[in-house]
N, C-alpha and C positions, 0 to 999 in steps of 0.2 A: 504495500500500499505505501502510496506518494503523496497523497493530497488529503488533510482531512480538513473536516468542517467543526469548528468550535464554537459549539453556540452556548454563552450566558446570561444570567440574569442580570450580572453586573460584571464592568469592566474588571478582570482580573489584575489592574493595577490601580493606586499601589495596595502591594500586602498587608493591611491595615488593618480589616475586621476579622474573624474567622472564617466565613465564605471564602473571601479576598484571597485571604491567604493558602487554603487548600486547591483554589480554582487559579491562582498565580502558578503555584509549586507542578501543578499537571500541565498546566499549558507548557512551562518551561521544559517540563521531561518530553513530552509529545514534541514540541520543536526542535528538539534536537535528533530525532528520529524520522518526522515528516514534516512536508509544507502543510503550515496551519495556515487555515484561515479563519481568522476570529472573526464573530457576528455578536455583537453584544449591545446590552445598554446600558446607558448612565445617567442614575438616577443624582449626581451631582455636576454640574457643570463644568467642574476642575476637571474630571474624567473624560470631558470629551474630546480633548486632545491630548493623549500620554506623550512621553518623551519618547525620541527617536530609540533611546536605549531598550525600551519594551518594543515598540514596533518592528524596530529591525531585525527579531528572529521571528517575525511571521512573512506567510506569503502576500498575507492580505488583510486589511482590517477594517471593519465597519462597525461603526458605532452610532448609536441611535439613543436622542434623549430621550427620556421616561418620565412625563409628568403626569400623569392621569392623578385625579387625587382617591382617596379613599372612598370618599362620598360617591363619587363617580362609579367608580369601582363597583362597591354595591349596589348599586342601583341595576346596573348590568348585570352583577349576576344574578339578583332575582326577578330580574324580566328574561333571561336565560336560560334558566335553572342551570348556571356552571357555580363552581366555588367561585370566591370572591380571589383565591389566588392565583385564578387564572385570568380573569376579568382585567384584573391590576395590571398585567402586562400583558395584554390583547394589544395588536398594533398592526393595521394594514403595510405600513412604512416596514417593521420586521417582516413580516410575511413576503412581502416583495424581495428585502434584502436576501433573505434565506432562499427563495427561488432563484436570483440570479449567481447565487453560489452554487447551489445543488450539482449543475452540469458539470463542475470541475472536480470533484471532492469523490473519493472513493471510500470513504467512511465518515460518520458524524459521531462524535462526541459533545454528546448533551448534559451543561452542568446545568440541575438545578431542577424540579419538576416544575416550574413555573415557563420552562421553554420547551417541555414536550409537547405544547400545543403546536410549534412549529414544526414536526418531524412528520416527514413525506408517507402517506400510506403505501407508497411505492416507492422505493430507492436504496444507497447503500445499508449496508451494516449500520447498526448503531448502538454505541455504549450508552447508557444512561446512568449517570451518577446521580441518583437523589440525594447524596449524602447522608440527610436526616430522612426518618420518615415522618414527615411533615404532615399527613394526616392524624398520627398519635399524638403532636404536640398540641393542635387545635382540640383534640379529645381532653386532654389533660387541662387546657383553658376552658374549656365548656365546665368540669369539674369544680371550677373554682369561681366560675360566674353566678350571675343571677337575673332574672328576669330576659327582656329578650336578648341580651346578649349571650346570654347561655345556649337560648335558641340557634341564634346565630353562627356559635362556634360548633354546636354539635350538626347543624348544616353544614357546614365547611367540612368538619372530620369525615361526614357520610359521603360527601359528594366526591372529597378530595381524594377518599381512600379507593371509590373505584374508579377515580381518573389513573391514579399510581398503577392499580393491580392491573387496568387494561392496557398501559404503557408497558408495563414488564412482561406481557404474554406474547408481545411482538417485537422486542428489543433482541438485540444477541446476548446483553448482559444487564444485571442492573447492580448498580455500586452502592456499597452503604460504607460509612466510615467508621463503622465497628460490628464486630462479630453479633453483638447483642441488638444494633440495629436492623441486620440482616433477618438475626432469627425470627425477631417481632413481626416483619412483613411476611417471611414466609408463613409464620403460624396465622397472620392474618387473612390467609387465603390467595397468596400471590404466588403463581406460575413463573417457570423460566429459567433462566439461571440467574442466581442470587448472590454475590459475592461480598464481601469483607475488603473495601482498601483502606487502610486506616491512613490518617494522617502522622505526618513526621513533624520535626523540627527543626531548624536549621542553629544546631549547636556549634556552630563557628560566631555566628551572631550572637545568640545566646550564651556567651560566654562567660562566667564569673572573674577568670583570670586577666581578661580584657587583652586578648591577642594582640602584638602591633603588626600593621603592613611590612612591607619590605622596606621602606623609608624607614622604618625605627618609629614613624608616628600612624598609632590606629586609624585606620580608614574611618569614614563615616557612610552608612548605608545610603542609596538614593532613596529612601525612605521611612517614615518612621514605626522602628521595628513593635511586632505587637497586635494589639487589639484597640482600637479606640484612638487613634492617632491624630496629629495635624496632616497639614498638606504636603505633597512630594516634593521634593528637590528634582533638580535634572540631572541626569547622572547614567552613565553607561550601567547596565545589567547584563553582565555575562557570568555562564558558567565557570568560568575560571578567575573571576573578579577577588581581589582580595577583601576578608572580610574584617567589618568593623567592630568596634570595643566601647564601651559605652564612654570613655572617657580617656581622651590621646595622655591622660596621666595619672591615669587608675593603672595601678601595675597589681599583679598578685597579691603581693604582702600589703597593699593599702587595702584592697578588699578584703583582707584576713580580718587588718585593723577595724574596717568597719563591722565586722561581726564576728571578732573573737578567735581569727584562727586563719592563717593563710590555707587557701585550696588545694588539696589533696593532691599531686599530681596525678595519682592512680586514676581520679576522676575523668582526666582527659586523654585515656589511654595510652600515656605516655608521648602524645604525638600532636603535633602542631594540626589543630583541625583545617579542614579543605576549607578556602577560601568561597565566598561567592558572590562577593557584590563589591564592584568597585567605591571609593571614594568618588562625592559628588557633588553640585553647587549648590545642593541644598542647605537646610541649616547646622548648623556646626556641632558635634558632638558635647554632650555635658563635660562642663568643666571643673576646676578645682573653685565657683564661684559661687554667690548668692544669688538662688532662682529669682526672677521678676515676672512681673505680670505676662510679659513677651516672652517668657522661657519658663514656663511651668512647669519644672521638673525639678528635683532635687538632685544636688550633686552627687556623684557616686565617694566624694571623698572623705573620709571621715572627720572635716571640717565643716560640714555642710553647716552655711549659715542660715539666720532666720528669716532673710524675707522669702518665704517660701509657697507653694501655691495655696497653703492654707490662708497665709497672710492675704492673698488676693482675693481670695474667695469665700472665707468664712471667719477672716479676723484671727486666725491662728497663727502665734509666731514657734516655731520649734527651735529648740535651744541649740547654739550654734556645736554643741558636740554630740549634738543627736541623743541624748540620754534616754528620751520618752520612748517607750515602746510605739513602733508603729507597726501597724497591722495594713496589709495592702490588697486592695481589690484591681482588678484590670477587667477592662471590658467597653463594649458598647452600650452606652446609658439611655438610648433611646430603645434598647432591645427589651422587651416585657420581661423575661426570665430573670434579666440582670437587675431589673430597677425590682423585681421582687426580692431577689437577694441580697441587696445591700440595705433595703427598707427593712427586711426578717435581721440583718444580722447588727444594724444600728439599733432599733427598738427591742430586738430580746436578747442577742448574743453579747455586744458591746457592754450592759449595762452592768453584767455579769462580769466580765473581764476587770470592769474600773473598782469592784468593790476589793478586789487587790492589788489593782494596777492602777491606780486613781489618773495617772498623767497617761496612759493609754490612748493612743492616736489611730482613726480607721480613717485609711485613705482611700477613696473610690477616685479611681484613675481611668478616665475615657471622654470619649468626645461627645458631644449630643445630649447633656443629661437633662433630662424631662424637669418642668417645675416640681414633681415629686421628690426627684432625687436632690435636688439644687436646696431643698427645704431642709432636707438633713442636715445641709453644714452647720457648724456651730463650734464651740470650745473643743467637741472630741470628735467631731467630723470634717475632714478635708474632703471638698468636691471641686477636682482638678478642670475640670472640661477637658478639651483637646490638650493632648502635652506633644512636644516634638519628639522624643524618646522614650518610652515605657521602662525600659531597661535602668535607667537612673531612679526611677522608684521601686523595683525589682530589688535591685542590688541593697536600698537602704531598707528595705525591710524586715523587721523581725520575725512575723510571720506571711505567710500570702495564704489568700482564704478563698474559697470557691463553693458560698453555702446556696449552692444554686438548687432551688424546690423541683425545677423541672428544668430538666438536662437532657440535649438528646446528642448521642453520640461521642466524639472525641474533644473535650473543652482544651481549644489551643492556649487559653491561660493558664490553665495547669500546666499544660507541658513546658511552657515558657518559663513558668516559677521554676519548674523542677531541674530545668536547663541550668538557671541562674543559679542553681545551687540553694535555694530557698526553703526551708522547711513548710510545708503547705499542710494545711487542714480544710476538706473537703468535704460536702455531702454525698451521702451515697448516691444519688442520682449524677454529680460531677463526677463522680472517679470512677463510676460503673464502666463505660468504655475505656480505660485506661488499664493497659497490663504494668502495674506500678510497683508488683511486686512486694508490697510492704512498706515503700517508700516515702509514702504519704500518708495523714492520718486521717480515717475516717470516720465522720459522727452522725448522728441519727436523730438530735435533736437539741434545742438551743441547750439545755444543759449540757450536754455532752461534747456538743460545740466549743461551748465555752470551756470546760476543763480541757481540752486537746490544747487548745491556746494557750491556755494558763501552764499547762504543762510543759510545755516548749519556751514561753515568757520566763520560769522560773527556772528550767536548764539550758541554758543557752550554749552548753557543750556538748548535749544530745542535742539540740536544733541543728548545730553546725554540722554534726553526724549526718542528720537526718538528709538536709540537703546535700552534701556531699554524695551520698545514696543514691537519691532522686537524679541527680546528675549523670552519675556512672549508670545507670537504670537506661535513661534517655539515649546515653549515648549506644548501650546495648540494643536498645531495642526501636530507637525511633528515629533513625538517617529517612530522609526522605526518598533518595533513589533505592531503598531497599524495600521501603514499605511501595513505591510504585511501581516497583520491577514486575507485576503482573499485569503492566498494561501492557507489557511487549506483547505477551500469548495473544491477549484480545484482539490486538490489530496486527499481528503475525509480524512483527517488527524484529529486527535484531537488536539487542540491549547495546551494544558495542559500535551500532553504525550511527551515521549523523545523516540527516535530511540533505541531499540533494539537487 
């Protein structure tokens, strides 16, 4: 196979939120093996014109704006009997763009169920990447909803489930991000070839040792790593580009000083990580400086000084020695499961922690916080909004948390924290899709969650050991190339070949 149509509900660049992280790495992997034609929506005007570094790896690139309101999508759904998830992405312009590309391709990779409505009835083989089982997500929303919203969510779960099963029956393979999601889809009545292709993590980018590039200074990635970051810089993106560190001055020793011990060299496998990204013209790395309103990320330095994101957003000043315990959550903060998670933590878990650590702070790090999230900000809670680089916050965290009550698939936020060698406490839902081998703590309820966080705060040596073990597990288990290798067989390509 030489030409591939890659359909995506969002432009897979910058990889700054969960779905775009996966789609970016899949797209990059496939573009090294085939000529890839990208057709995607952009729901942000900044994504309509991605940098040449991204488009240069593509045979062609078609990006269409998506501006349909939820209200209009809802009315169309009720009028047509379709799920809102489909009408929200229904577009004659997209249909026409797909039709123009189809005669040129030998196969299709369809990313996210919303785009399956554009698959031809008769055409080349299709690999359908559902990522998560969206219908199950809406069923979960329905359980928590009331009145008309419960009816709407149940309707969405039912109609979308039927659509998902219909798609699975006619494609070559249906992919999910975890074995648990794949099994759930199968037991729900889906037929066809159903496989798990897990997410990976770029452990060279998310590296607590802050590996430097050839120049002796750490490189800055052309995007802001992790979930919920700010705008992208313009820089080259190639498979062999040098990897960034969080700070040009951050050495392994200083990372150890922040958290009470130098990282274990064994956690890096005794080797320099494979580099991934070029330094770029985007925002510079976090240095040993105070954080301002223009750069709301904490320094990774042990000398992190008071002008913090908390000061910008919630009046909080963190001491220059960063002595107060810092608990960090990262994510896209207009996404309902994330909103519910931080609300639960701030209201039900954090007060229990502060009975023993009264100066503990909870940082909610991610772009687009809703009014409900912003309302949580105060003396004990930092709400940052978009930050340039999430790694500074992860490095500064005493504990990273993922208290999601509803979570599908693999949580990138957990893998990122593990790769940064941070101790993690997660809900059972957030941990379910991750083969963590006991290197993160899992909690069932608010009382247990608080107890697990307190145990890590009270025993920093144990917390450091847990973090090192988590990174080692990520290195063993979650490299992107290893996770995506099953795609070679699905498309009949040689993993060692490149597109020509």
